DOSEGU-196178 format. One record per residue: z, x negated, y of N, C-alpha, C in turn; residue number from 1. Coordinates in pm, whole numbers. Atoms other than C-alpha are relative to their C-alpha. Last residue first. Layout:
BEGIN
((Z; X; Y); (Z; X; Y); (Z; X; Y); NUM)
...
// end
This chain:
BEGIN
((-88; -110; -38); (887; -697; 2824); (127; -56; 34); 113)
((17; 25; -103); (607; -945; 2864); (125; 119; 29); 112)
((-8; -70; -79); (456; -729; 2601); (-12; -55; 150); 111)
((175; 37; 51); (420; -998; 2273); (-48; 69; 210); 110)
((66; 136; -95); (823; -1049; 2394); (-163; 5; -7); 109)
((50; -63; -134); (831; -666; 2318); (2; -132; 81); 108)
((96; 64; -43); (707; -737; 1953); (50; 3; 137); 107)
((-20; 120; 94); (1061; -710; 1741); (-170; -63; 84); 106)
((85; 6; 112); (1155; -380; 1953); (-3; -183; -26); 105)
((140; 42; -140); (1469; -448; 2198); (-154; 16; -221); 104)
((89; 129; 4); (1773; -335; 1898); (-122; 19; 45); 103)
((182; 22; 44); (1917; -62; 1962); (-22; -148; -1); 102)
((55; 87; 97); (2319; -27; 2067); (-143; 20; -135); 101)
((-27; 94; -74); (2293; 86; 2428); (22; -96; -160); 100)
((127; 106; -47); (2061; 351; 2289); (80; -162; 24); 99)
((59; 73; 132); (2346; 520; 2097); (-77; -126; 15); 98)
((-130; 100; 53); (2525; 620; 2412); (-36; -67; -66); 97)
((39; 90; -164); (2196; 778; 2586); (82; -134; -70); 96)
((132; 80; -5); (2168; 952; 2236); (-40; -128; 36); 95)
((17; 43; 68); (2503; 1096; 2241); (-149; -146; 19); 94)
((-158; 89; -15); (2465; 1247; 2571); (32; -112; -80); 93)
((27; 28; -58); (2134; 1443; 2465); (127; -146; 57); 92)
((103; 73; 25); (2285; 1536; 2209); (-104; -60; 28); 91)
((-36; 138; 138); (2560; 1625; 2338); (-87; -54; -58); 90)
((-104; 100; -144); (2345; 1831; 2648); (49; -125; -84); 89)
((41; 123; 4); (2159; 1955; 2331); (45; -60; 90); 88)
((44; 10; 94); (2404; 2143; 2158); (-77; -144; 64); 87)
((-118; 51; -19); (2583; 2269; 2546); (-72; -152; -165); 86)
((11; 122; -114); (2221; 2455; 2597); (149; -155; -17); 85)
((92; 59; 21); (2259; 2594; 2160); (-62; -137; 185); 84)
((79; 23; 39); (2600; 2693; 2210); (-148; -52; 33); 83)
((65; -13; -98); (2829; 2698; 2524); (-107; 34; -105); 82)
((-31; -96; -44); (3115; 2676; 2277); (-115; 22; 77); 81)
((-3; -35; -136); (3034; 2428; 2032); (-3; 114; 21); 80)
((21; -106; -95); (3225; 2406; 1760); (-35; -52; 111); 79)
((-16; -60; 108); (3272; 2158; 1448); (-46; 116; 97); 78)
((36; -163; -20); (3213; 1843; 1614); (-7; 78; -62); 77)
((-86; -22; -25); (3228; 1499; 1453); (63; 99; 68); 76)
((-7; -42; 114); (2926; 1549; 1260); (192; 74; 7); 75)
((-1; -146; 13); (2807; 1510; 1615); (54; 79; -139); 74)
((-87; -68; -133); (2892; 1198; 1667); (-34; 62; -43); 73)
((-103; 8; 4); (2760; 1058; 1264); (130; 126; 168); 72)
((-59; 15; 69); (2444; 1246; 1301); (172; 17; -27); 71)
((-12; -149; -93); (2337; 1128; 1623); (108; 94; -99); 70)
((-124; 31; -82); (2383; 749; 1495); (46; 184; 44); 69)
((-131; 40; 63); (2219; 863; 1205); (73; 13; 57); 68)
((-89; -67; 97); (1933; 1019; 1356); (107; -43; -55); 67)
((-20; -30; -134); (1834; 701; 1629); (80; 163; -83); 66)
((-62; 75; 11); (1811; 474; 1257); (119; 138; 138); 65)
((-170; -41; 90); (1666; 723; 1110); (37; -48; 79); 64)
((-43; -93; 47); (1349; 759; 1391); (176; 3; -70); 63)
((-3; -8; -150); (1309; 367; 1482); (59; 175; 15); 62)
((-49; 34; -46); (1268; 310; 1083); (90; 32; 162); 61)
((-64; -92; -67); (1025; 519; 1018); (160; -24; 115); 60)
((-99; 2; 117); (782; 226; 949); (78; 194; 91); 59)
((14; -75; 149); (457; 234; 1074); (128; 41; -93); 58)
((49; -79; -43); (553; 109; 1440); (40; 140; -149); 57)
((-66; -44; -41); (744; -131; 1366); (-26; 144; -33); 56)
((-126; 1; 71); (495; -338; 1174); (126; 75; 38); 55)
((66; -53; 85); (208; -243; 1416); (141; 42; -112); 54)
((-3; -141; -66); (445; -388; 1668); (-49; 102; -140); 53)
((-160; -55; 8); (454; -671; 1507); (30; 64; 63); 52)
((-15; -24; 163); (76; -700; 1377); (148; 24; 50); 51)
((-18; 81; 90); (-22; -627; 1756); (104; -10; -115); 50)
((-125; 69; 16); (-185; -360; 1823); (72; -123; -73); 49)
((10; 106; -30); (-523; -212; 1808); (69; -79; 72); 48)
((18; 56; -152); (-526; 96; 1890); (15; -116; 21); 47)
((130; 20; -88); (-708; 185; 1523); (-3; -65; 164); 46)
((55; 79; 161); (-427; 13; 1294); (-92; -5; 138); 45)
((-46; 101; -82); (-125; 225; 1465); (-177; -101; -12); 44)
((-5; 3; -176); (-342; 550; 1422); (14; -130; 67); 43)
((71; 79; -25); (-431; 450; 1017); (-5; -21; 192); 42)
((-81; 73; -4); (-93; 678; 912); (-102; -171; 56); 41)
((-131; -16; -158); (-268; 986; 1109); (30; -168; -28); 40)
((65; -34; -121); (-550; 1031; 827); (64; -130; 134); 39)
((41; 50; -20); (-294; 1010; 576); (-131; -151; 98); 38)
((32; 48; -131); (-135; 1292; 723); (-8; -111; -7); 37)
((-47; -66; -182); (10; 1361; 384); (-83; -19; 77); 36)
((114; -38; -78); (-249; 1120; 95); (89; 184; 157); 35)
((28; 157; -59); (105; 978; 41); (-155; 69; 79); 34)
((7; 47; -142); (297; 1253; 12); (-66; -105; 60); 33)
((-11; -84; -135); (102; 1432; -208); (74; -21; 94); 32)
((178; -37; -71); (49; 1124; -421); (24; 89; 126); 31)
((22; 128; -38); (451; 1058; -477); (-154; -28; 85); 30)
((-43; -16; -134); (494; 1423; -533); (-35; -102; 106); 29)
((138; -117; -92); (209; 1357; -816); (88; 34; 98); 28)
((-89; -61; -75); (412; 1062; -1024); (-22; 83; 132); 27)
((-173; 49; -3); (315; 974; -1271); (155; 67; 97); 26)
((-54; -2; 140); (-39; 1096; -1334); (111; 3; -49); 25)
((38; -121; 76); (-121; 1135; -978); (57; 54; -125); 24)
((-143; -111; -2); (30; 838; -857); (35; 115; -41); 23)
((-43; 66; 142); (-308; 656; -973); (164; 57; -91); 22)
((26; -84; 174); (-509; 946; -837); (48; -96; -26); 21)
((-50; -183; 30); (-281; 877; -516); (-60; 57; -103); 20)
((-176; -69; 75); (-367; 461; -547); (66; 163; -13); 19)
((6; 93; 86); (-761; 544; -471); (179; -44; -104); 18)
((-24; -135; 18); (-645; 807; -165); (26; -70; -137); 17)
((-71; -123; 7); (-500; 480; -62); (-12; 74; -85); 16)
((-64; 85; 104); (-761; 229; -116); (113; 91; -46); 15)
((-3; -19; 201); (-1003; 506; 28); (57; -91; -49); 14)
((-80; -186; 22); (-800; 519; 383); (-97; -11; -212); 13)
((-137; -45; -50); (-809; 112; 457); (61; 166; -107); 12)
((-67; 64; 150); (-1137; 53; 405); (138; 20; -69); 11)
((101; -54; 75); (-1265; 283; 748); (-10; -30; -177); 10)
((45; -130; 38); (-961; 233; 822); (-104; 89; -51); 9)
((40; -87; -252); (-955; -160; 966); (-8; 147; -119); 8)
((72; -35; -44); (-686; -304; 623); (-93; 110; 124); 7)
((37; 182; -106); (-353; -420; 709); (-139; -3; 10); 6)
((20; 58; -132); (-262; -106; 569); (-24; -36; 72); 5)
((118; -89; -59); (-426; -121; 223); (40; 18; 130); 4)
((130; 93; 10); (-209; -433; 197); (-133; 92; 68); 3)
((29; 33; -167); (52; -235; 275); (-106; -82; -10); 2)
((-17; -148; -130); (16; 9; -16); (-8; -28; 158); 1)
// end
């Protein structure tokens, strides 16, 4: 899979489809997952981004980290008095606080950030 993602889209997508066909026999759920939104997974390749940034964006680690922090801090609160608006304010405040602990993209030096 990793090798296929490094290929240009017109070569990588057929490789991924071949892998999905092989997985279909023993792991049909994995095959369906691989094919779900396959063209979209090559978006970062089309953009011509530096390899380090591509590696960061191809992973779900960024969103999973934020969601994990949010679950941890909001899990302690059992009753939001003002409903949905209160939940959104609480989540925004917690994510702003959590932002301090986020690591920078590995590729930010390439962009001069």
